[in-house]
C-alpha positions in Angstrom: -16.2 5.1 15.4 -17.2 5.5 11.7 -15.9 9.1 11.6 -12.6 8.0 13.2 -12.1 5.2 10.7 -12.7 7.6 7.8 -10.4 10.3 9.1 -7.6 7.8 9.1 -8.5 6.9 5.6 -8.5 10.4 4.3 -5.4 11.6 6.1 -2.8 10.8 3.4 -4.6 9.7 0.4 -3.0 12.4 -1.8 0.1 13.3 0.2 2.5 11.9 -2.4 0.4 13.3 -5.2 0.7 16.9 -4.1 3.8 16.7 -2.0 7.5 17.5 -2.0 8.1 15.2 -5.0 8.4 18.0 -7.4 10.5 16.5 -10.2 13.5 18.8 -11.0 14.6 16.7 -13.9 13.5 18.9 -16.8 16.8 19.1 -18.7 19.7 16.7 -18.8 22.4 19.4 -19.3 20.7 21.4 -16.4 20.7 18.3 -14.1 24.4 17.8 -14.6 24.9 21.4 -13.2 22.6 21.0 -10.2 19.5 22.1 -12.1 20.6 25.7 -12.5 19.5 26.9 -16.0 17.4 30.0 -15.6 20.2 32.4 -16.5 21.9 30.3 -19.1 19.3 30.3 -21.9 20.7 27.6 -24.1 18.8 25.1 -26.2 15.1 24.2 -26.4 14.9 23.2 -22.7 14.8 26.9 -22.0 11.1 26.6 -22.9 10.7 25.3 -19.3 13.5 27.0 -17.4 13.0 30.5 -18.8 10.7 31.2 -21.9 12.4 34.6 -22.4 15.7 32.8 -23.2 14.2 31.2 -26.3 15.5 34.2 -28.3 19.0 32.7 -28.0 18.1 29.8 -30.2 19.3 29.6 -33.8 17.1 27.9 -36.4 14.9 25.1 -35.1 16.0 22.7 -32.4 14.4 19.6 -30.8 15.4 17.9 -27.5 14.1 14.6 -26.2 15.2 13.1 -22.9 14.4 10.5 -20.3 15.3 9.7 -16.7 15.7 6.5 -14.8 14.9 7.1 -11.1 15.9 4.4 -8.7 14.5 5.0 -5.2 15.5 3.2 -2.0 13.6 4.0 1.2 13.7 2.2 4.5 12.4 3.1 7.9 12.8 2.0 11.5 10.1 2.1 14.2 9.8 1.1 17.8 8.3 -2.2 16.7 10.5 -3.1 13.6 14.2 -2.7 13.0 13.8 -2.3 9.3 10.9 -1.9 6.8 11.6 -1.4 3.1 9.5 0.2 0.5 9.0 -2.0 -2.6 8.8 1.0 -5.0 10.1 0.3 -8.5 11.9 2.4 -11.0 10.3 5.6 -12.4 10.9 7.1 -15.9 9.9 10.7 -16.2 10.4 12.2 -19.7 10.7 15.6 -21.4 10.3 16.8 -25.0 11.2 20.4 -26.1 11.1 22.4 -29.3 12.4 25.9 -29.9 12.5 27.8 -33.2 13.1 31.3 -34.7 10.3 32.8 -36.7 12.1 36.1 -37.5 14.6 38.5 -35.9 12.2 39.3 -33.0 9.8 36.4 -32.7 10.5 32.9 -31.4 8.3 30.0 -30.5 8.6 26.8 -28.4 6.8 23.8 -27.0 7.4 21.7 -24.0 6.1 18.3 -22.7 7.3 17.1 -19.3 6.4 15.6 -15.9 6.9 18.2 -13.2 5.2 16.4 -10.3 5.2 12.6 -9.7 5.8 9.9 -7.2 5.3 6.3 -6.4 5.4 4.4 -3.1 4.6 0.8 -2.3 4.8 -1.3 0.8 3.8 -4.9 1.7 0.1 -5.1 2.3 0.5 -6.2 5.9 3.2 -3.8 7.0 3.0 -1.8 10.2 1.7 1.3 8.6 -0.9 -0.4 6.4 -3.6 1.9 7.8 -1.7 4.9 6.4 -0.7 3.7 3.0 0.0 0.4 1.1 0.4 1.7 -2.5 0.3 5.2 -4.0 1.2 6.5 -7.5 1.0 9.8 -9.4 1.6 10.7 -13.0 1.4 14.3 -14.4 1.9 15.6 -17.9 2.4 19.3 -18.6 2.0 20.7 -22.2 3.4 24.2 -22.8 3.1 26.1 -26.1 5.4 29.2 -25.8 6.2 32.5 -27.5 9.2 34.7 -26.9 10.1 38.2 -28.1 13.4 40.0 -28.4 12.9 43.6 -27.3 16.5 44.5 -28.1 19.9 43.0 -28.2 20.0 42.9 -24.3 16.5 42.0 -23.2 14.0 39.3 -24.2 10.7 38.1 -22.7 8.6 35.0 -23.1 5.4 33.3 -21.9 3.8 29.9 -22.1 0.4 28.6 -21.4 0.6 25.3 -19.4 -2.1 22.6 -19.6 -1.7 19.9 -16.9 -3.3 16.5 -16.7 -2.8 14.3 -13.6 -3.9 10.8 -12.5 -3.3 9.0 -9.3 -4.1 5.7 -7.5 -4.0 5.0 -3.8 -4.6 1.9 -1.6 -4.6 1.5 2.2 -6.0 -0.9 4.8 -9.1 0.0 6.7 -9.1 -0.9 10.4 -12.2 -3.1 10.4 -12.5 -6.9 10.5 -14.8 -9.5 9.1 -15.1 -13.3 9.8 -12.5 -14.0 7.1 -10.2 -10.9 6.9 -8.2 -9.0 9.5 -8.7 -5.6 7.8 -10.6 -4.1 4.9 -9.1 -2.2 2.0 -9.8 1.1 0.3 -8.7 2.2 -3.2 -9.0 5.7 -4.6 -8.5 6.6 -8.2 -8.9 10.0 -9.8 -8.0 12.3 -12.7 -7.8 16.0 -13.0 -6.7 18.8 -15.3 -5.8 22.5 -14.9 -4.4 25.5 -16.8 -1.5 27.7 -15.5 1.3 29.8 -17.1 5.1 30.2 -17.3 6.7 33.6 -17.9 10.3 34.7 -18.0 12.8 37.3 -19.0 16.4 37.0 -20.0 19.2 39.6 -20.4 22.5 39.1 -22.1 24.3 41.7 -19.9 27.8 41.1 -21.4 28.8 39.3 -24.6 32.2 39.7 -26.2 35.1 37.6 -27.5 36.2 36.6 -24.0 33.1 36.4 -21.8 29.3 36.2 -21.5 27.1 37.2 -18.6 23.5 36.2 -18.5 20.7 37.0 -16.1 17.2 35.3 -16.1 14.1 35.4 -14.0 11.1 32.9 -14.3 7.8 32.5 -12.7 5.6 29.3 -13.0 2.2 29.9 -11.6 0.4 27.6 -9.2 -1.7 24.8 -10.5 -5.2 24.4 -9.1 -5.8 20.7 -10.0 -9.5 19.8 -9.6 -10.4 16.2 -9.2 -13.9 15.5 -10.4 -15.7 12.2 -10.3 -12.9 10.1 -8.7 -13.8 6.6 -7.7 -13.5 5.1 -4.2 -13.9 1.3 -3.8 -14.0 -0.6 -0.5 -13.6 -4.3 0.0 -13.7 -6.7 3.0 -15.9 -4.3 4.9 -18.3 -5.7 7.5 -22.0 -5.4 6.6 -22.6 -3.1 9.6 -20.4 -0.4 7.9 -21.4 -1.0 4.3 -23.4 2.2 4.3 -20.4 4.3 5.4 -17.9 2.4 3.2 -19.9 1.2 0.1 -18.6 -1.1 -2.5 -18.2 1.9 -4.8 -18.8 5.6 -4.7 -17.4 8.8 -6.3 -15.8 11.9 -4.8 -14.7 15.4 -5.8 -11.6 17.0 -4.5 -8.9 19.6 -5.3 -5.4 20.6 -4.5 -3.1 23.5 -5.2 0.3 22.7 -6.5 2.8 25.5 -5.8 4.0 28.4 -7.8 7.8 28.7 -8.3 9.8 31.9 -8.7 13.4 31.6 -9.9 16.3 34.0 -10.6 19.5 32.8 -12.2 23.0 33.9 -13.3 25.4 32.4 -15.8 29.0 33.4 -16.5 31.0 32.0 -19.4 34.7 32.6 -19.9 36.2 31.7 -23.2 39.7 30.4 -22.5 40.8 30.0 -26.1 39.3 28.9 -29.5 39.0 25.3 -28.2 37.9 25.6 -24.6 35.6 27.6 -22.3 34.2 27.4 -18.8 30.7 28.3 -17.6 29.4 28.9 -14.1 25.7 28.9 -13.2 23.6 29.6 -10.1 19.8 29.6 -9.5 17.8 30.7 -6.5 14.2 29.3 -6.4 11.3 30.1 -4.0 8.5 27.5 -4.0 5.2 28.5 -2.6 4.2 25.2 -0.8 2.0 27.1 1.6 -0.7 26.9 -1.0 -1.0 23.3 0.0 -2.5 24.0 3.3 -5.4 21.5 3.3 -6.6 18.4 1.6 -10.3 17.8 1.2 -12.7 15.2 -0.2 -16.4 15.5 -0.9 -18.0 12.1 -1.3 -21.2 11.6 -3.3 -22.4 8.9 -0.8 -24.1 10.9 1.9 -23.2 8.5 4.7 -19.5 8.7 3.9 -18.2 11.7 5.9 -16.5 14.4 3.9 -13.0 15.3 5.1 -10.8 18.3 5.4 -7.3 17.6 6.6 -4.8 20.4 7.6 -1.4 19.9 5.9 0.3 23.2 6.9 3.2 23.0 4.4 5.7 25.9 4.3 7.3 28.0 1.6 10.9 27.0 0.9 14.0 28.0 -0.9 16.4 26.1 -3.1 20.0 27.0 -4.2 21.3 25.3 -7.3 24.8 25.7 -8.8 27.1 24.1 -11.3 30.1 24.4 -13.6 30.7 23.2 -17.2 34.1 22.9 -18.9 34.0 22.5 -22.6 36.9 21.4 -24.7 36.4 21.0 -28.5 33.2 19.0 -28.8 33.2 17.5 -25.3 31.5 19.0 -22.1 32.1 18.0 -18.5 29.8 19.1 -15.8 29.5 19.0 -12.0 27.1 20.7 -9.6 24.8 20.4 -6.7 21.8 21.8 -4.9 20.4 22.5 -1.4 16.6 22.0 -1.0 14.6 22.8 2.0 11.7 20.5 2.9 8.2 22.1 3.1 7.0 19.4 5.6 7.0 20.2 9.3 7.5 17.5 11.9 4.2 16.1 12.8 3.1 16.0 9.2 5.6 13.5 7.7 4.0 10.5 6.2 5.8 7.2 5.3 5.1 7.5 1.6 6.7 11.0 1.6 9.6 11.2 4.0 10.9 14.5 2.7 13.8 16.3 4.4 16.1 19.3 3.9 19.1 18.0 2.0 22.0 18.6 -0.3 22.8 16.5 -3.4 25.7 16.3 -5.9 25.2 16.0 -9.7 27.5 15.3 -12.6 27.1 15.2 -16.4 28.7 14.8 -19.8 27.9 16.1 -23.3 29.2 15.5 -26.8 28.5 17.2 -30.1 28.4 14.3 -32.6 28.1 16.8 -35.5 26.9 20.3 -36.1 23.3 19.1 -36.0 23.3 16.3 -33.4 24.5 16.2 -29.7 23.7 14.1 -26.7 23.9 14.6 -22.9 24.0 12.3 -19.9 23.8 13.1 -16.2 23.8 11.5 -12.8 22.2 12.7 -9.5 22.6 11.1 -6.1 20.2 12.0 -3.2 20.6 10.5 0.2 19.3 11.7 3.6 17.8 10.6 6.9 15.0 12.0 9.1 13.3 11.2 12.3 9.7 12.5 12.2 6.1 11.8 13.1 2.7 11.8 11.6 0.8 13.0 14.6 -2.8 12.5 13.4 -2.0 8.8 12.7 0.1 8.4 15.9 3.0 7.1 13.7 6.7 8.0 14.0 9.8 6.5 12.4 13.4 7.1 11.3 13.5 7.3 7.5 16.6 6.6 5.3 16.0 7.7 1.8 18.2 7.4 -1.3 17.6 8.2 -4.9 19.9 7.6 -7.9 18.9 9.2 -11.2 20.5 8.5 -14.6 19.4 10.8 -17.4 20.0 11.1 -21.1 18.9 13.4 -23.9 19.3 13.9 -27.7 19.3 17.4 -29.3 18.8 17.8 -33.1 19.3 21.2 -34.9 17.6 21.9 -38.2 
């Protein structure tokens, strides 16, 4: 009985932390064009999308941006017609710098949130033994250097330092004289090093058109969780040895590597207007997230190793930008595959293969200052199960994202 209770506890305690909530919101201009930016190489956001493209920067440029993410998730089960998540707004950010040192050497720096999620339910909801509250925050810091081999080809690389923190709460299926169930809370922090490398080629550049090709590879992140804290409340005295008031744990998870290839084509209509088309193909190695394990310091608390069995997936991202004078208008979209197979879908992470439209607008206020805004709408449904917890539901998920950024050139 003790082992069964703990297996339910460990089943999803990091699902949202490591899962399909990769945040593809790392540049506002890029978001307006479906997130396709690897082959464009424009502005300091290139630090993230393709370090090799930093050689296209003139002088020194800074970009700061923020996103307002409004999720809306509901689910239906055999027992309830409608259950709403109570998750609030999220605000991932990004900050980039790119600068020219000499004719060949360029440097950059990036700060962003590449993975993150938050899910909340009422404490007494039907799936309380799976999750009640879960939240993740990650910060990536990336110093970068790029080198122009010749007028056609450039390469770049960045070292990435990641910090992450999470919290998780769920009910434990035990009763006391005064409470119908217990509660578990897990909190932890971790850090890791990885890298981002890219190459960019300006295949064609003349008075009428430009054709760019880029490739980028972001390595996987082996995030180790050392000395996390687990606390248990409202546990009957007969199980206090298994679920102590407080104990520590070690764990680890592997966030995926991402390989991307991109194309951009710009056609200069006249001296006042131009149109740009972009396309990215990305391959995300989610199969690295095959298991989730915890090693508890308390010897009576059973360690756990849960099979996740996620799959490698592809994404297609595309967009177009029309610029006239100092104004830019953008539209785009993307198609993302879900890495989560049926049987492994948890209510805090009801991911599904989907398409989503995007739109954006930019304005050059002066030669040195410009701003961008974008909008992304994501809506889909999925009927799926979490077999190990004997839970199934139909999920309806919607996310609206409003983004803004400011770029300053020195």
